[in-house]
All heavy atoms as TSV, in Angstrom:
chain	resi	resn	atom	element	x	y	z
A	1	MET	N	N	25.363	88.897	-14.169
A	1	MET	CA	C	25.964	89.447	-12.973
A	1	MET	C	C	25.784	90.963	-12.925
A	1	MET	O	O	25.563	91.521	-11.865
A	1	MET	CB	C	27.442	89.079	-12.918
A	1	MET	CG	C	28.109	89.533	-11.660
A	1	MET	SD	S	29.719	88.771	-11.540
A	1	MET	CE	C	30.589	90.036	-10.733
A	2	ALA	N	N	25.866	91.592	-14.057
A	2	ALA	CA	C	25.764	93.043	-14.082
A	2	ALA	C	C	24.333	93.515	-13.832
A	2	ALA	O	O	24.128	94.578	-13.266
A	2	ALA	CB	C	26.276	93.581	-15.411
A	3	ALA	N	N	23.351	92.728	-14.255
A	3	ALA	CA	C	21.959	93.147	-14.119
A	3	ALA	C	C	21.555	93.354	-12.656
A	3	ALA	O	O	20.972	94.394	-12.333
A	3	ALA	CB	C	21.035	92.150	-14.805
A	4	PRO	N	N	21.809	92.397	-11.748
A	4	PRO	CA	C	21.432	92.633	-10.347
A	4	PRO	C	C	22.156	93.833	-9.743
A	4	PRO	O	O	21.580	94.581	-8.957
A	4	PRO	CB	C	21.823	91.346	-9.629
A	4	PRO	CG	C	21.909	90.310	-10.690
A	4	PRO	CD	C	22.290	91.032	-11.938
A	5	LEU	N	N	23.380	94.032	-10.144
A	5	LEU	CA	C	24.147	95.165	-9.638
A	5	LEU	C	C	23.533	96.473	-10.107
A	5	LEU	O	O	23.367	97.408	-9.327
A	5	LEU	CB	C	25.603	95.060	-10.090
A	5	LEU	CG	C	26.523	96.192	-9.660
A	5	LEU	CD1	C	26.659	96.201	-8.143
A	5	LEU	CD2	C	27.876	96.048	-10.297
A	6	HIS	N	N	23.161	96.525	-11.374
A	6	HIS	CA	C	22.550	97.737	-11.921
A	6	HIS	C	C	21.197	98.003	-11.278
A	6	HIS	O	O	20.862	99.158	-10.985
A	6	HIS	CB	C	22.398	97.625	-13.442
A	6	HIS	CG	C	23.688	97.774	-14.173
A	6	HIS	ND1	N	24.316	98.977	-14.327
A	6	HIS	CD2	C	24.477	96.858	-14.776
A	6	HIS	CE1	C	25.440	98.809	-15.004
A	6	HIS	NE2	N	25.568	97.509	-15.281
A	7	GLU	N	N	20.424	96.938	-11.063
A	7	GLU	CA	C	19.114	97.120	-10.430
A	7	GLU	C	C	19.274	97.688	-9.022
A	7	GLU	O	O	18.554	98.615	-8.638
A	7	GLU	CB	C	18.376	95.782	-10.358
A	7	GLU	CG	C	17.889	95.290	-11.696
A	7	GLU	CD	C	17.260	93.916	-11.597
A	7	GLU	OE1	O	16.824	93.526	-10.487
A	7	GLU	OE2	O	17.202	93.235	-12.626
A	8	ARG	N	N	20.197	97.152	-8.267
A	8	ARG	CA	C	20.421	97.624	-6.900
A	8	ARG	C	C	20.912	99.071	-6.909
A	8	ARG	O	O	20.494	99.892	-6.094
A	8	ARG	CB	C	21.442	96.715	-6.224
A	8	ARG	CG	C	21.287	96.645	-4.756
A	8	ARG	CD	C	22.100	95.566	-4.142
A	8	ARG	NE	N	23.383	95.395	-4.815
A	8	ARG	CZ	C	24.235	94.419	-4.584
A	8	ARG	NH1	N	23.967	93.534	-3.685
A	8	ARG	NH2	N	25.372	94.323	-5.225
A	9	LEU	N	N	21.789	99.391	-7.848
A	9	LEU	CA	C	22.304	100.752	-7.958
A	9	LEU	C	C	21.190	101.730	-8.302
A	9	LEU	O	O	21.102	102.813	-7.718
A	9	LEU	CB	C	23.416	100.806	-9.012
A	9	LEU	CG	C	24.114	102.133	-9.198
A	9	LEU	CD1	C	24.798	102.549	-7.893
A	9	LEU	CD2	C	25.146	102.037	-10.304
A	10	HIS	N	N	20.314	101.349	-9.216
A	10	HIS	CA	C	19.197	102.223	-9.582
A	10	HIS	C	C	18.250	102.425	-8.400
A	10	HIS	O	O	17.719	103.523	-8.201
A	10	HIS	CB	C	18.440	101.659	-10.790
A	10	HIS	CG	C	19.173	101.841	-12.080
A	10	HIS	ND1	N	19.381	103.075	-12.647
A	10	HIS	CD2	C	19.770	100.939	-12.902
A	10	HIS	CE1	C	20.067	102.934	-13.768
A	10	HIS	NE2	N	20.323	101.633	-13.947
A	11	LYS	N	N	18.029	101.379	-7.581
A	11	LYS	CA	C	17.177	101.518	-6.400
A	11	LYS	C	C	17.796	102.492	-5.403
A	11	LYS	O	O	17.102	103.314	-4.804
A	11	LYS	CB	C	16.967	100.157	-5.733
A	11	LYS	CG	C	16.035	99.266	-6.502
A	11	LYS	CD	C	15.861	97.939	-5.788
A	11	LYS	CE	C	14.990	96.993	-6.588
A	11	LYS	NZ	N	14.823	95.694	-5.910
A	12	ILE	N	N	19.105	102.413	-5.231
A	12	ILE	CA	C	19.803	103.315	-4.312
A	12	ILE	C	C	19.699	104.756	-4.802
A	12	ILE	O	O	19.402	105.670	-4.039
A	12	ILE	CB	C	21.277	102.900	-4.133
A	12	ILE	CG1	C	21.355	101.565	-3.400
A	12	ILE	CG2	C	22.060	103.976	-3.390
A	12	ILE	CD1	C	22.757	100.975	-3.362
A	13	ILE	N	N	19.918	104.943	-6.084
A	13	ILE	CA	C	19.847	106.292	-6.663
A	13	ILE	C	C	18.438	106.848	-6.534
A	13	ILE	O	O	18.241	108.003	-6.145
A	13	ILE	CB	C	20.316	106.277	-8.130
A	13	ILE	CG1	C	21.818	105.975	-8.191
A	13	ILE	CG2	C	20.008	107.606	-8.813
A	13	ILE	CD1	C	22.342	105.723	-9.579
A	14	ALA	N	N	17.437	106.039	-6.820
A	14	ALA	CA	C	16.044	106.501	-6.724
A	14	ALA	C	C	15.706	106.853	-5.285
A	14	ALA	O	O	15.027	107.856	-5.029
A	14	ALA	CB	C	15.108	105.425	-7.258
A	15	ALA	N	N	16.146	106.070	-4.347
A	15	ALA	CA	C	15.853	106.341	-2.938
A	15	ALA	C	C	16.515	107.633	-2.495
A	15	ALA	O	O	15.915	108.419	-1.756
A	15	ALA	CB	C	16.329	105.172	-2.079
A	16	ARG	N	N	17.716	107.866	-2.938
A	16	ARG	CA	C	18.405	109.111	-2.555
A	16	ARG	C	C	17.737	110.328	-3.177
A	16	ARG	O	O	17.684	111.398	-2.570
A	16	ARG	CB	C	19.879	109.040	-2.958
A	16	ARG	CG	C	20.650	108.107	-2.066
A	16	ARG	CD	C	22.097	108.373	-2.131
A	16	ARG	NE	N	22.797	107.491	-1.209
A	16	ARG	CZ	C	24.093	107.342	-1.172
A	16	ARG	NH1	N	24.846	108.019	-2.013
A	16	ARG	NH2	N	24.649	106.541	-0.323
A	17	GLN	N	N	17.234	110.171	-4.394
A	17	GLN	CA	C	16.553	111.286	-5.033
A	17	GLN	C	C	15.258	111.616	-4.304
A	17	GLN	O	O	14.843	112.768	-4.256
A	17	GLN	CB	C	16.262	110.967	-6.503
A	17	GLN	CG	C	17.498	111.016	-7.364
A	17	GLN	CD	C	17.235	110.574	-8.797
A	17	GLN	OE1	O	16.227	109.950	-9.093
A	17	GLN	NE2	N	18.161	110.885	-9.689
A	18	LYS	N	N	14.640	110.609	-3.699
A	18	LYS	CA	C	13.417	110.833	-2.936
A	18	LYS	C	C	13.729	111.329	-1.534
A	18	LYS	O	O	12.843	111.674	-0.781
A	18	LYS	CB	C	12.613	109.539	-2.849
A	18	LYS	CG	C	12.011	109.124	-4.166
A	18	LYS	CD	C	11.231	107.837	-4.016
A	18	LYS	CE	C	10.685	107.371	-5.354
A	18	LYS	NZ	N	9.966	106.107	-5.215
A	19	GLY	N	N	14.986	111.353	-1.172
A	19	GLY	CA	C	15.374	111.886	0.130
A	19	GLY	C	C	15.504	110.823	1.205
A	19	GLY	O	O	15.713	111.136	2.363
A	20	ARG	N	N	15.366	109.572	0.856
A	20	ARG	CA	C	15.497	108.506	1.851
A	20	ARG	C	C	16.961	108.132	2.001
A	20	ARG	O	O	17.734	108.166	1.051
A	20	ARG	CB	C	14.718	107.264	1.411
A	20	ARG	CG	C	13.231	107.419	1.592
A	20	ARG	CD	C	12.540	106.120	1.300
A	20	ARG	NE	N	11.954	106.245	-0.032
A	20	ARG	CZ	C	11.794	105.246	-0.878
A	20	ARG	NH1	N	12.174	104.046	-0.560
A	20	ARG	NH2	N	11.259	105.450	-2.049
A	21	LYS	N	N	17.294	107.793	3.210
A	21	LYS	CA	C	18.663	107.348	3.464
A	21	LYS	C	C	18.699	105.832	3.434
A	21	LYS	O	O	17.676	105.170	3.586
A	21	LYS	CB	C	19.143	107.848	4.827
A	21	LYS	CG	C	19.300	109.344	4.879
A	21	LYS	CD	C	19.887	109.771	6.181
A	21	LYS	CE	C	20.065	111.293	6.188
A	21	LYS	NZ	N	20.653	111.736	7.438
A	22	ARG	N	N	19.881	105.303	3.277
A	22	ARG	CA	C	20.057	103.851	3.273
A	22	ARG	C	C	19.718	103.278	4.635
A	22	ARG	O	O	19.969	103.906	5.666
A	22	ARG	CB	C	21.510	103.463	2.967
A	22	ARG	CG	C	21.837	103.566	1.523
A	22	ARG	CD	C	23.159	102.996	1.136
A	22	ARG	NE	N	24.033	102.593	2.228
A	22	ARG	CZ	C	25.320	102.392	2.128
A	22	ARG	NH1	N	25.910	102.592	0.999
A	22	ARG	NH2	N	26.039	102.004	3.156
A	23	ALA	N	N	19.218	102.095	4.630
A	23	ALA	CA	C	18.945	101.404	5.889
A	23	ALA	C	C	20.283	101.005	6.498
A	23	ALA	O	O	21.199	100.583	5.781
A	23	ALA	CB	C	18.098	100.169	5.625
A	24	PRO	N	N	20.435	101.153	7.809
A	24	PRO	CA	C	21.712	100.776	8.425
A	24	PRO	C	C	21.952	99.280	8.306
A	24	PRO	O	O	21.018	98.479	8.348
A	24	PRO	CB	C	21.541	101.194	9.889
A	24	PRO	CG	C	20.074	101.268	10.101
A	24	PRO	CD	C	19.469	101.615	8.777
A	25	LYS	N	N	23.210	98.932	8.126
A	25	LYS	CA	C	23.568	97.527	8.016
A	25	LYS	C	C	23.436	96.877	9.388
A	25	LYS	O	O	23.781	97.492	10.403
A	25	LYS	CB	C	25.016	97.376	7.541
A	25	LYS	CG	C	25.241	97.807	6.127
A	25	LYS	CD	C	26.656	97.530	5.712
A	25	LYS	CE	C	26.908	97.964	4.285
A	25	LYS	NZ	N	28.281	97.684	3.871
A	26	PRO	N	N	22.949	95.661	9.417
A	26	PRO	CA	C	22.874	94.976	10.715
A	26	PRO	C	C	24.273	94.690	11.230
A	26	PRO	O	O	25.166	94.310	10.467
A	26	PRO	CB	C	22.115	93.690	10.406
A	26	PRO	CG	C	22.269	93.487	8.935
A	26	PRO	CD	C	22.443	94.853	8.341
A	27	LYS	N	N	24.454	94.911	12.532
A	27	LYS	CA	C	25.774	94.700	13.113
A	27	LYS	C	C	26.022	93.214	13.284
A	27	LYS	O	O	25.153	92.482	13.768
A	27	LYS	CB	C	25.887	95.404	14.460
A	27	LYS	CG	C	25.854	96.906	14.328
A	27	LYS	CD	C	26.094	97.577	15.639
A	27	LYS	CE	C	26.078	99.089	15.453
A	27	LYS	NZ	N	26.336	99.780	16.691
A	28	ALA	N	N	27.185	92.791	12.888
A	28	ALA	CA	C	27.544	91.389	13.018
A	28	ALA	C	C	27.854	91.078	14.474
A	28	ALA	O	O	28.431	91.893	15.191
A	28	ALA	CB	C	28.753	91.075	12.154
A	29	ALA	N	N	27.467	89.917	14.893
A	29	ALA	CA	C	27.745	89.497	16.266
A	29	ALA	C	C	29.247	89.251	16.407
A	29	ALA	O	O	29.880	88.686	15.518
A	29	ALA	CB	C	26.981	88.221	16.584
A	30	PRO	N	N	29.838	89.715	17.494
A	30	PRO	CA	C	31.275	89.490	17.668
A	30	PRO	C	C	31.573	88.008	17.801
A	30	PRO	O	O	30.813	87.258	18.409
A	30	PRO	CB	C	31.608	90.240	18.956
A	30	PRO	CG	C	30.310	90.359	19.667
A	30	PRO	CD	C	29.242	90.398	18.619
A	31	GLU	N	N	32.659	87.611	17.178
A	31	GLU	CA	C	33.052	86.203	17.230
A	31	GLU	C	C	33.576	85.879	18.624
A	31	GLU	O	O	34.223	86.714	19.259
A	31	GLU	CB	C	34.132	85.929	16.189
A	31	GLU	CG	C	33.627	86.090	14.772
A	31	GLU	CD	C	34.691	85.740	13.751
A	31	GLU	OE1	O	35.632	85.010	14.100
A	31	GLU	OE2	O	34.567	86.196	12.616
A	32	PRO	N	N	33.302	84.694	19.094
A	32	PRO	CA	C	33.803	84.328	20.421
A	32	PRO	C	C	35.326	84.282	20.425
A	32	PRO	O	O	35.948	83.842	19.459
A	32	PRO	CB	C	33.207	82.938	20.668
A	32	PRO	CG	C	32.841	82.425	19.319
A	32	PRO	CD	C	32.565	83.620	18.461
A	33	ALA	N	N	35.892	84.780	21.483
A	33	ALA	CA	C	37.350	84.810	21.599
A	33	ALA	C	C	37.828	83.437	22.039
A	33	ALA	O	O	37.784	83.103	23.219
A	33	ALA	CB	C	37.775	85.886	22.596
A	34	GLY	N	N	38.275	82.650	21.113
A	34	GLY	CA	C	38.720	81.294	21.417
A	34	GLY	C	C	40.112	81.307	22.023
A	34	GLY	O	O	40.293	81.508	23.214
A	35	ASN	N	N	41.089	81.133	21.206
A	35	ASN	CA	C	42.465	81.053	21.666
A	35	ASN	C	C	43.197	82.345	21.278
A	35	ASN	O	O	44.200	82.328	20.591
A	35	ASN	CB	C	43.149	79.832	21.050
A	35	ASN	CG	C	44.479	79.543	21.687
A	35	ASN	OD1	O	44.798	80.074	22.731
A	35	ASN	ND2	N	45.267	78.709	21.052
A	36	VAL	N	N	42.670	83.462	21.730
A	36	VAL	CA	C	43.238	84.763	21.394
A	36	VAL	C	C	44.203	85.181	22.497
A	36	VAL	O	O	43.894	85.106	23.676
A	36	VAL	CB	C	42.124	85.826	21.244
A	36	VAL	CG1	C	42.724	87.181	20.940
A	36	VAL	CG2	C	41.162	85.408	20.158
A	37	VAL	N	N	45.387	85.622	22.080
A	37	VAL	CA	C	46.411	86.032	23.034
A	37	VAL	C	C	46.671	87.522	22.839
A	37	VAL	O	O	46.838	87.995	21.721
A	37	VAL	CB	C	47.718	85.239	22.786
A	37	VAL	CG1	C	48.808	85.703	23.708
A	37	VAL	CG2	C	47.466	83.750	22.942
A	38	ASN	N	N	46.702	88.258	23.934
A	38	ASN	CA	C	47.044	89.669	23.868
A	38	ASN	C	C	48.568	89.754	23.716
A	38	ASN	O	O	49.320	89.353	24.607
A	38	ASN	CB	C	46.589	90.377	25.147
A	38	ASN	CG	C	46.809	91.863	25.050
A	38	ASN	OD1	O	47.630	92.344	24.276
A	38	ASN	ND2	N	46.078	92.607	25.859
A	39	ILE	N	N	49.003	90.247	22.610
A	39	ILE	CA	C	50.433	90.266	22.288
A	39	ILE	C	C	51.216	91.122	23.279
A	39	ILE	O	O	52.314	90.764	23.687
A	39	ILE	CB	C	50.649	90.760	20.841
A	39	ILE	CG1	C	50.035	89.758	19.874
A	39	ILE	CG2	C	52.115	90.962	20.549
A	39	ILE	CD1	C	50.052	90.199	18.437
A	40	MET	N	N	50.650	92.250	23.684
A	40	MET	CA	C	51.368	93.127	24.615
A	40	MET	C	C	51.548	92.455	25.972
A	40	MET	O	O	52.613	92.564	26.582
A	40	MET	CB	C	50.636	94.457	24.778
A	40	MET	CG	C	50.719	95.345	23.545
A	40	MET	SD	S	52.425	95.684	23.016
A	40	MET	CE	C	53.004	96.633	24.394
A	41	ASP	N	N	50.517	91.746	26.452
A	41	ASP	CA	C	50.659	91.041	27.723
A	41	ASP	C	C	51.728	89.955	27.623
A	41	ASP	O	O	52.530	89.769	28.530
A	41	ASP	CB	C	49.327	90.423	28.158
A	41	ASP	CG	C	48.322	91.474	28.592
A	41	ASP	OD1	O	48.759	92.612	28.915
A	41	ASP	OD2	O	47.127	91.168	28.611
A	42	ALA	N	N	51.726	89.229	26.505
A	42	ALA	CA	C	52.722	88.178	26.306
A	42	ALA	C	C	54.128	88.774	26.254
A	42	ALA	O	O	55.075	88.208	26.811
A	42	ALA	CB	C	52.433	87.412	25.018
A	43	LEU	N	N	54.289	89.927	25.612
A	43	LEU	CA	C	55.592	90.580	25.530
A	43	LEU	C	C	56.053	91.038	26.911
A	43	LEU	O	O	57.220	90.843	27.285
A	43	LEU	CB	C	55.524	91.779	24.583
A	43	LEU	CG	C	56.801	92.595	24.431
A	43	LEU	CD1	C	57.911	91.744	23.842
A	43	LEU	CD2	C	56.554	93.803	23.565
A	44	ARG	N	N	55.142	91.615	27.690
A	44	ARG	CA	C	55.511	92.053	29.044
A	44	ARG	C	C	55.950	90.872	29.905
A	44	ARG	O	O	56.949	90.965	30.629
A	44	ARG	CB	C	54.328	92.767	29.701
A	44	ARG	CG	C	54.093	94.150	29.142
A	44	ARG	CD	C	52.962	94.852	29.878
A	44	ARG	NE	N	52.614	96.088	29.212
A	44	ARG	CZ	C	51.491	96.308	28.556
A	44	ARG	NH1	N	50.570	95.371	28.500
A	44	ARG	NH2	N	51.264	97.461	27.972
A	45	GLN	N	N	55.232	89.775	29.821
A	45	GLN	CA	C	55.605	88.594	30.599
A	45	GLN	C	C	56.967	88.067	30.159
A	45	GLN	O	O	57.791	87.681	30.984
A	45	GLN	CB	C	54.558	87.491	30.449
A	45	GLN	CG	C	53.273	87.788	31.167
A	45	GLN	CD	C	52.226	86.716	30.926
A	45	GLN	OE1	O	52.397	85.835	30.087
A	45	GLN	NE2	N	51.137	86.805	31.667
A	46	SER	N	N	57.201	88.080	28.863
A	46	SER	CA	C	58.471	87.606	28.334
A	46	SER	C	C	59.612	88.504	28.807
A	46	SER	O	O	60.674	88.007	29.216
A	46	SER	CB	C	58.422	87.596	26.801
A	46	SER	OG	O	59.675	87.289	26.265
A	47	MET	N	N	59.413	89.805	28.751
A	47	MET	CA	C	60.457	90.734	29.182
A	47	MET	C	C	60.705	90.609	30.682
A	47	MET	O	O	61.846	90.654	31.138
A	47	MET	CB	C	60.062	92.174	28.832
A	47	MET	CG	C	59.989	92.438	27.341
A	47	MET	SD	S	61.550	92.188	26.497
A	47	MET	CE	C	62.489	93.529	27.168
A	48	LYS	N	N	59.645	90.431	31.453
A	48	LYS	CA	C	59.781	90.282	32.892
A	48	LYS	C	C	60.570	89.004	33.215
A	48	LYS	O	O	61.439	89.010	34.075
A	48	LYS	CB	C	58.405	90.224	33.553
A	48	LYS	CG	C	58.436	90.391	35.045
A	48	LYS	CD	C	57.030	90.349	35.632
A	48	LYS	CE	C	56.276	91.618	35.273
A	48	LYS	NZ	N	54.942	91.690	35.911
A	49	ALA	N	N	60.275	87.924	32.512
A	49	ALA	CA	C	60.985	86.665	32.733
A	49	ALA	C	C	62.453	86.800	32.337
A	49	ALA	O	O	63.340	86.290	33.018
A	49	ALA	CB	C	60.327	85.546	31.934
A	50	GLU	N	N	62.720	87.495	31.251
A	50	GLU	CA	C	64.092	87.660	30.775
A	50	GLU	C	C	64.910	88.498	31.756
A	50	GLU	O	O	66.053	88.175	32.049
A	50	GLU	CB	C	64.087	88.320	29.396
A	50	GLU	CG	C	65.464	88.407	28.763
A	50	GLU	CD	C	65.394	88.976	27.366
A	50	GLU	OE1	O	64.542	88.543	26.580
A	50	GLU	OE2	O	66.219	89.874	27.083
A	51	THR	N	N	64.324	89.567	32.275
A	51	THR	CA	C	65.072	90.423	33.210
A	51	THR	C	C	65.300	89.700	34.537
A	51	THR	O	O	66.351	89.876	35.162
A	51	THR	CB	C	64.341	91.742	33.471
A	51	THR	OG1	O	63.008	91.485	33.911
A	51	THR	CG2	C	64.294	92.597	32.220
A	52	SER	N	N	64.344	88.858	34.956
A	52	SER	CA	C	64.554	88.115	36.192
A	52	SER	C	C	65.639	87.047	36.019
A	52	SER	O	O	66.405	86.766	36.924
A	52	SER	CB	C	63.259	87.501	36.698
A	52	SER	OG	O	62.810	86.517	35.790
A	53	GLU	N	N	65.744	86.462	34.834
A	53	GLU	CA	C	66.801	85.484	34.566
A	53	GLU	C	C	68.164	86.164	34.560
A	53	GLU	O	O	69.144	85.612	35.057
A	53	GLU	CB	C	66.561	84.791	33.236
A	53	GLU	CG	C	65.444	83.780	33.240
A	53	GLU	CD	C	65.217	83.164	31.883
A	53	GLU	OE1	O	66.106	83.288	31.018
A	53	GLU	OE2	O	64.150	82.569	31.690
A	54	ARG	N	N	68.244	87.346	34.003
A	54	ARG	CA	C	69.517	88.075	33.964
A	54	ARG	C	C	69.962	88.444	35.373
A	54	ARG	O	O	71.145	88.374	35.689
A	54	ARG	CB	C	69.384	89.350	33.135
A	54	ARG	CG	C	69.345	89.090	31.653
A	54	ARG	CD	C	69.320	90.413	30.918
A	54	ARG	NE	N	69.180	90.192	29.499
A	54	ARG	CZ	C	69.063	91.135	28.602
A	54	ARG	NH1	N	69.017	92.400	28.992
A	54	ARG	NH2	N	68.954	90.861	27.333
A	55	SER	N	N	69.022	88.848	36.227
A	55	SER	CA	C	69.395	89.251	37.571
A	55	SER	C	C	69.839	88.036	38.406
A	55	SER	O	O	70.675	88.155	39.302
A	55	SER	CB	C	68.245	89.957	38.280
A	55	SER	OG	O	67.154	89.084	38.422
A	56	ARG	N	N	69.337	86.857	38.098
A	56	ARG	CA	C	69.755	85.650	38.805
A	56	ARG	C	C	71.175	85.247	38.427
A	56	ARG	O	O	71.923	84.710	39.240
A	56	ARG	CB	C	68.830	84.478	38.477
A	56	ARG	CG	C	67.501	84.579	39.135
A	56	ARG	CD	C	66.690	83.345	38.848
A	56	ARG	NE	N	65.273	83.670	38.872
A	56	ARG	CZ	C	64.324	82.914	38.371
A	56	ARG	NH1	N	64.638	81.775	37.810
A	56	ARG	NH2	N	63.086	83.275	38.441
A	57	LYS	N	N	71.558	85.486	37.175
A	57	LYS	CA	C	72.886	85.076	36.701
A	57	LYS	C	C	73.991	85.953	37.289
A	57	LYS	O	O	75.121	85.554	37.353
A	57	LYS	CB	C	72.945	85.126	35.174
A	57	LYS	CG	C	72.122	84.030	34.533
A	57	LYS	CD	C	72.236	84.073	33.022
A	57	LYS	CE	C	71.428	82.966	32.385
A	57	LYS	NZ	N	71.528	82.986	30.934
A	58	ARG	N	N	73.681	87.134	37.698
A	58	ARG	CA	C	74.706	88.066	38.193
A	58	ARG	C	C	75.109	87.769	39.555
A	58	ARG	O	O	74.965	87.287	40.458
A	58	ARG	CB	C	74.201	89.515	38.128
A	58	ARG	CG	C	74.103	89.959	36.704
A	58	ARG	CD	C	73.651	91.398	36.685
A	58	ARG	NE	N	73.527	91.809	35.282
A	58	ARG	CZ	C	73.322	93.019	34.907
A	58	ARG	NH1	N	73.206	93.980	35.762
A	58	ARG	NH2	N	73.231	93.315	33.649
């Protein structure tokens, strides 16, 4: 396990000494938003429903 790590580290060090920068990491594709709920929107709806219920009781 240590050998591959050391080899990769030595390659990085050698590349930096030669003045090369690391290659940028490929950007991961965003995961599809399945059942995602915006918490702030849910809280606003809840507060709006609660205040309307209170005003009906009065």
